[in-house]
PQR file with spaces between the fields and no chain letter, atoms N, CA, C, O and H, PARSE charges and radii, in Angstrom:
ATOM       1  N    MET     1       0.818   -1.221    0.000 -0.4000 1.5000
ATOM       2  CA   MET     1       0.000    0.000    0.000 -0.0000 2.0000
ATOM       3  C    MET     1       0.858    1.281    0.000  0.5500 1.7000
ATOM       4  O    MET     1       0.597    2.190   -0.789 -0.5500 1.4000
ATOM       5  N    PRO     2       1.863    1.363    0.862 -0.5600 1.5000
ATOM       6  CA   PRO     2       2.686    2.588    0.877  0.2800 2.0000
ATOM       7  C    PRO     2       3.296    2.882   -0.487  0.5500 1.7000
ATOM       8  O    PRO     2       3.406    4.039   -0.892 -0.5500 1.4000
ATOM       9  N    GLU     3       3.692    1.822   -1.194 -0.4000 1.5000
ATOM      10  CA   GLU     3       4.291    2.049   -2.519 -0.0000 2.0000
ATOM      11  C    GLU     3       3.275    2.670   -3.459  0.5500 1.7000
ATOM      12  O    GLU     3       3.601    3.569   -4.235 -0.5500 1.4000
ATOM      13  H    GLU     3       3.603    0.882   -0.865  0.4000 1.0000
ATOM      14  N    ARG     4       2.046    2.188   -3.385 -0.4000 1.5000
ATOM      15  CA   ARG     4       1.011    2.753   -4.269 -0.0000 2.0000
ATOM      16  C    ARG     4       0.768    4.214   -3.921  0.5500 1.7000
ATOM      17  O    ARG     4       0.652    5.050   -4.817 -0.5500 1.4000
ATOM      18  H    ARG     4       1.782    1.459   -2.754  0.4000 1.0000
ATOM      19  N    MET     5       0.690    4.530   -2.649 -0.4000 1.5000
ATOM      20  CA   MET     5       0.475    5.917   -2.244 -0.0000 2.0000
ATOM      21  C    MET     5       1.623    6.787   -2.750  0.5500 1.7000
ATOM      22  O    MET     5       1.406    7.914   -3.194 -0.5500 1.4000
ATOM      23  H    MET     5       0.784    3.851   -1.921  0.4000 1.0000
ATOM      24  N    ASN     6       2.837    6.261   -2.681 -0.4000 1.5000
ATOM      25  CA   ASN     6       3.998    7.014   -3.162 -0.0000 2.0000
ATOM      26  C    ASN     6       3.853    7.328   -4.643  0.5500 1.7000
ATOM      27  O    ASN     6       4.317    8.368   -5.110 -0.5500 1.4000
ATOM      28  H    ASN     6       3.013    5.345   -2.319  0.4000 1.0000
ATOM      29  N    GLU     7       3.214    6.436   -5.375 -0.4000 1.5000
ATOM      30  CA   GLU     7       3.072    6.654   -6.822 -0.0000 2.0000
ATOM      31  C    GLU     7       1.922    7.608   -7.136  0.5500 1.7000
ATOM      32  O    GLU     7       2.036    8.464   -8.013 -0.5500 1.4000
ATOM      33  H    GLU     7       2.837    5.592   -4.995  0.4000 1.0000
ATOM      34  N    THR     8       0.809    7.451   -6.408 -0.4000 1.5000
ATOM      35  CA   THR     8      -0.380    8.238   -6.738 -0.0000 2.0000
ATOM      36  C    THR     8      -0.338    9.630   -6.115  0.5500 1.7000
ATOM      37  O    THR     8      -0.861   10.577   -6.703 -0.5500 1.4000
ATOM      38  H    THR     8       0.717    6.756   -5.696  0.4000 1.0000
ATOM      39  N    PHE     9       0.269    9.775   -4.944 -0.4000 1.5000
ATOM      40  CA   PHE     9       0.262   11.073   -4.266 -0.0000 2.0000
ATOM      41  C    PHE     9       0.882   12.182   -5.119  0.5500 1.7000
ATOM      42  O    PHE     9       0.248   13.218   -5.316 -0.5500 1.4000
ATOM      43  H    PHE     9       0.693    9.005   -4.467  0.4000 1.0000
ATOM      44  N    PRO    10       2.106   11.992   -5.632 -0.5600 1.5000
ATOM      45  CA   PRO    10       2.713   13.040   -6.477  0.2800 2.0000
ATOM      46  C    PRO    10       1.864   13.345   -7.703  0.5500 1.7000
ATOM      47  O    PRO    10       1.804   14.491   -8.150 -0.5500 1.4000
ATOM      48  N    VAL    11       1.211   12.329   -8.244 -0.4000 1.5000
ATOM      49  CA   VAL    11       0.373   12.555   -9.429 -0.0000 2.0000
ATOM      50  C    VAL    11      -0.786   13.478   -9.074  0.5500 1.7000
ATOM      51  O    VAL    11      -1.136   14.364   -9.854 -0.5500 1.4000
ATOM      52  H    VAL    11       1.260   11.399   -7.881  0.4000 1.0000
ATOM      53  N    LEU    12      -1.380   13.275   -7.905 -0.4000 1.5000
ATOM      54  CA   LEU    12      -2.495   14.128   -7.492 -0.0000 2.0000
ATOM      55  C    LEU    12      -2.018   15.566   -7.312  0.5500 1.7000
ATOM      56  O    LEU    12      -2.699   16.509   -7.717 -0.5500 1.4000
ATOM      57  H    LEU    12      -1.096   12.555   -7.272  0.4000 1.0000
ATOM      58  N    ILE    13      -0.854   15.727   -6.708 -0.4000 1.5000
ATOM      59  CA   ILE    13      -0.317   17.077   -6.485 -0.0000 2.0000
ATOM      60  C    ILE    13      -0.033   17.764   -7.818  0.5500 1.7000
ATOM      61  O    ILE    13      -0.392   18.924   -8.017 -0.5500 1.4000
ATOM      62  H    ILE    13      -0.300   14.962   -6.380  0.4000 1.0000
ATOM      63  N    THR    14       0.613   17.037   -8.727 -0.4000 1.5000
ATOM      64  CA   THR    14       0.955   17.639  -10.023 -0.0000 2.0000
ATOM      65  C    THR    14      -0.298   17.979  -10.810  0.5500 1.7000
ATOM      66  O    THR    14      -0.352   19.011  -11.480 -0.5500 1.4000
ATOM      67  H    THR    14       0.904   16.094   -8.565  0.4000 1.0000
ATOM      68  N    SER    15      -1.309   17.116  -10.734 -0.4000 1.5000
ATOM      69  CA   SER    15      -2.546   17.371  -11.479 -0.0000 2.0000
ATOM      70  C    SER    15      -3.230   18.616  -10.927  0.5500 1.7000
ATOM      71  O    SER    15      -3.765   19.420  -11.689 -0.5500 1.4000
ATOM      72  H    SER    15      -1.265   16.278  -10.190  0.4000 1.0000
ATOM      73  N    LYS    16      -3.214   18.779   -9.600 -0.4000 1.5000
ATOM      74  CA   LYS    16      -3.839   19.961   -9.001 -0.0000 2.0000
ATOM      75  C    LYS    16      -3.077   21.216   -9.408  0.5500 1.7000
ATOM      76  O    LYS    16      -3.680   22.234   -9.747 -0.5500 1.4000
ATOM      77  H    LYS    16      -2.779   18.126   -8.981  0.4000 1.0000
ATOM      78  N    LEU    17      -1.740   21.137   -9.370 -0.4000 1.5000
ATOM      79  CA   LEU    17      -0.926   22.290   -9.758 -0.0000 2.0000
ATOM      80  C    LEU    17      -1.169   22.644  -11.221  0.5500 1.7000
ATOM      81  O    LEU    17      -1.305   23.818  -11.568 -0.5500 1.4000
ATOM      82  H    LEU    17      -1.251   20.310   -9.094  0.4000 1.0000
ATOM      83  N    LEU    18      -1.223   21.626  -12.077 -0.4000 1.5000
ATOM      84  CA   LEU    18      -1.460   21.868  -13.503 -0.0000 2.0000
ATOM      85  C    LEU    18      -2.808   22.547  -13.695  0.5500 1.7000
ATOM      86  O    LEU    18      -2.932   23.468  -14.503 -0.5500 1.4000
ATOM      87  H    LEU    18      -1.113   20.672  -11.796  0.4000 1.0000
ATOM      88  N    ASP    19      -3.824   22.093  -12.951 -0.4000 1.5000
ATOM      89  CA   ASP    19      -5.158   22.677  -13.085 -0.0000 2.0000
ATOM      90  C    ASP    19      -5.123   24.160  -12.721  0.5500 1.7000
ATOM      91  O    ASP    19      -5.723   24.988  -13.406 -0.5500 1.4000
ATOM      92  H    ASP    19      -3.723   21.345  -12.295  0.4000 1.0000
ATOM      93  N    GLN    20      -4.411   24.491  -11.630 -0.4000 1.5000
ATOM      94  CA   GLN    20      -4.327   25.886  -11.213 -0.0000 2.0000
ATOM      95  C    GLN    20      -3.588   26.713  -12.257  0.5500 1.7000
ATOM      96  O    GLN    20      -3.991   27.835  -12.566 -0.5500 1.4000
ATOM      97  H    GLN    20      -3.924   23.819  -11.074  0.4000 1.0000
ATOM      98  N    VAL    21      -2.506   26.160  -12.800 -0.4000 1.5000
ATOM      99  CA   VAL    21      -1.717   26.888  -13.805 -0.0000 2.0000
ATOM     100  C    VAL    21      -2.554   27.133  -15.055  0.5500 1.7000
ATOM     101  O    VAL    21      -2.528   28.224  -15.625 -0.5500 1.4000
ATOM     102  H    VAL    21      -2.179   25.249  -12.549  0.4000 1.0000
ATOM     103  N    ILE    22      -3.294   26.115  -15.475 -0.4000 1.5000
ATOM     104  CA   ILE    22      -4.123   26.261  -16.680 -0.0000 2.0000
ATOM     105  C    ILE    22      -5.188   27.329  -16.455  0.5500 1.7000
ATOM     106  O    ILE    22      -5.448   28.149  -17.336 -0.5500 1.4000
ATOM     107  H    ILE    22      -3.315   25.229  -15.012  0.4000 1.0000
ATOM     108  N    LYS    23      -5.803   27.317  -15.270 -0.4000 1.5000
ATOM     109  CA   LYS    23      -6.839   28.316  -14.977 -0.0000 2.0000
ATOM     110  C    LYS    23      -6.238   29.716  -14.955  0.5500 1.7000
ATOM     111  O    LYS    23      -6.816   30.657  -15.498 -0.5500 1.4000
ATOM     112  H    LYS    23      -5.592   26.651  -14.555  0.4000 1.0000
ATOM     113  N    ALA    24      -5.072   29.847  -14.322 -0.4000 1.5000
ATOM     114  CA   ALA    24      -4.415   31.157  -14.249 -0.0000 2.0000
ATOM     115  C    ALA    24      -4.048   31.631  -15.651  0.5500 1.7000
ATOM     116  O    ALA    24      -4.224   32.804  -15.981 -0.5500 1.4000
ATOM     117  H    ALA    24      -4.602   29.083  -13.881  0.4000 1.0000
ATOM     118  N    HIS    25      -3.533   30.712  -16.478 -0.4000 1.5000
ATOM     119  CA   HIS    25      -3.149   31.077  -17.839 -0.0000 2.0000
ATOM     120  C    HIS    25      -4.379   31.532  -18.627  0.5500 1.7000
ATOM     121  O    HIS    25      -4.309   32.494  -19.393 -0.5500 1.4000
ATOM     122  H    HIS    25      -3.390   29.760  -16.210  0.4000 1.0000
ATOM     123  N    ALA    26      -5.497   30.844  -18.437 -0.4000 1.5000
ATOM     124  CA   ALA    26      -6.725   31.221  -19.146 -0.0000 2.0000
ATOM     125  C    ALA    26      -7.157   32.619  -18.723  0.5500 1.7000
ATOM     126  O    ALA    26      -7.603   33.407  -19.556 -0.5500 1.4000
ATOM     127  H    ALA    26      -5.553   30.064  -17.815  0.4000 1.0000
ATOM     128  N    ARG    27      -7.030   32.933  -17.438 -0.4000 1.5000
ATOM     129  CA   ARG    27      -7.415   34.272  -16.965 -0.0000 2.0000
ATOM     130  C    ARG    27      -6.531   35.330  -17.612  0.5500 1.7000
ATOM     131  O    ARG    27      -7.021   36.363  -18.067 -0.5500 1.4000
ATOM     132  H    ARG    27      -6.667   32.292  -16.761  0.4000 1.0000
ATOM     133  N    TRP    28      -5.212   35.068  -17.653 -0.4000 1.5000
ATOM     134  CA   TRP    28      -4.295   36.038  -18.248 -0.0000 2.0000
ATOM     135  C    TRP    28      -4.632   36.252  -19.722  0.5500 1.7000
ATOM     136  O    TRP    28      -4.578   37.374  -20.227 -0.5500 1.4000
ATOM     137  H    TRP    28      -4.813   34.229  -17.283  0.4000 1.0000
ATOM     138  N    ARG    29      -4.984   35.145  -20.412 -0.4000 1.5000
ATOM     139  CA   ARG    29      -5.292   35.277  -21.849 -0.0000 2.0000
ATOM     140  C    ARG    29      -6.543   36.125  -22.037  0.5500 1.7000
ATOM     141  O    ARG    29      -6.609   36.949  -22.949 -0.5500 1.4000
ATOM     142  H    ARG    29      -5.028   34.234  -20.002  0.4000 1.0000
ATOM     143  N    TRP    30      -7.535   35.923  -21.174 -0.4000 1.5000
ATOM     144  CA   TRP    30      -8.775   36.697  -21.305 -0.0000 2.0000
ATOM     145  C    TRP    30      -8.510   38.178  -21.031  0.5500 1.7000
ATOM     146  O    TRP    30      -9.107   39.054  -21.658 -0.5500 1.4000
ATOM     147  H    TRP    30      -7.482   35.253  -20.433  0.4000 1.0000
ATOM     148  N    ARG    31      -7.603   38.443  -20.083 -0.4000 1.5000
ATOM     149  CA   ARG    31      -7.310   39.842  -19.749 -0.0000 2.0000
ATOM     150  C    ARG    31      -6.546   40.511  -20.875  0.5500 1.7000
ATOM     151  O    ARG    31      -6.861   41.634  -21.269 -0.5500 1.4000
ATOM     152  H    ARG    31      -7.118   37.732  -19.574  0.4000 1.0000
ATOM     153  N    ALA    32      -5.534   39.816  -21.393 -0.4000 1.5000
ATOM     154  CA   ALA    32      -4.678   40.418  -22.435 -0.0000 2.0000
ATOM     155  C    ALA    32      -5.518   40.800  -23.647  0.5500 1.7000
ATOM     156  O    ALA    32      -4.987   41.319  -24.628 -0.5500 1.4000
ATOM     157  H    ALA    32      -5.278   38.904  -21.073  0.4000 1.0000
């Protein structure tokens, strides 16, 4: 189980970060 968590946890973090970056980028594009 710990090994699986080690694999999935970083993926969840990166996916959340990517989502925030994409949203921020979309806002900047709409403003520009």
